C-alpha positions as CSV (number, residue, x, y, z in Angstrom):
1,M,6.6,-52.6,-49.4
2,A,7.7,-49.1,-48.3
3,A,9.1,-50.7,-45.2
4,V,11.4,-53.0,-47.2
5,K,12.6,-50.0,-49.3
6,Q,13.3,-48.1,-46.1
7,E,15.2,-51.0,-44.6
8,A,17.3,-51.3,-47.7
9,Q,18.1,-47.6,-47.7
10,K,19.2,-47.8,-44.1
11,L,21.4,-50.8,-44.8
12,I,23.0,-49.1,-47.8
13,Q,23.6,-45.9,-45.7
14,K,25.6,-48.0,-43.2
15,L,27.9,-49.5,-45.8
16,P,31.2,-47.8,-46.6
17,D,31.2,-45.2,-49.4
18,D,33.5,-47.4,-51.5
19,C,31.2,-50.4,-51.4
20,T,30.4,-52.2,-54.7
21,Y,27.1,-53.3,-56.1
22,E,28.1,-56.8,-55.2
23,D,28.6,-55.7,-51.5
24,I,25.1,-54.2,-51.5
25,Q,23.5,-57.3,-53.1
26,Y,25.3,-59.6,-50.6
27,H,24.1,-57.6,-47.6
28,L,20.6,-57.5,-48.9
29,Y,20.7,-61.2,-49.5
30,V,21.9,-61.9,-45.9
31,V,19.3,-59.7,-44.3
32,E,16.5,-61.4,-46.4
33,K,17.7,-64.9,-45.4
34,V,18.0,-64.0,-41.7
35,Q,14.5,-62.5,-41.7
36,K,13.0,-65.6,-43.5
37,G,14.7,-67.8,-40.9
38,V,13.3,-65.8,-38.0
39,E,9.8,-66.0,-39.6
40,R,10.2,-69.8,-40.0
41,A,11.3,-70.2,-36.4
42,K,8.3,-68.2,-35.2
43,R,6.0,-70.6,-37.1
44,G,7.7,-73.5,-35.4
45,E,9.4,-74.7,-38.6
46,V,12.6,-75.7,-36.9
47,S,14.8,-78.8,-36.7
48,S,16.2,-80.4,-33.6
49,H,20.0,-80.6,-33.1
50,K,19.8,-84.3,-33.8
51,E,18.0,-83.7,-37.1
52,A,20.5,-81.1,-38.1
53,K,23.4,-83.4,-37.4
54,Q,21.8,-86.2,-39.5
55,R,21.4,-83.8,-42.4
56,M,25.0,-82.7,-42.1
57,V,26.2,-86.3,-42.2
58,K,24.4,-86.9,-45.4
59,W,25.8,-83.7,-47.0
60,L,29.4,-84.3,-45.8
61,T,29.6,-88.0,-46.8
62,H,28.5,-87.6,-50.4
């Protein structure tokens, strides 16, 4: 858990001094989602390009 706290502190330090709580939350959210995606990819939980296109067609046609 200390590693997560340290990562969050580093991220916050890189943000501009006039950032808002919303800015901090957004950046933490994005980092978390990217890390989860990388973990899923490492486990082989990925979709092919064809599968992704099929999903997008469903989303965009409803």
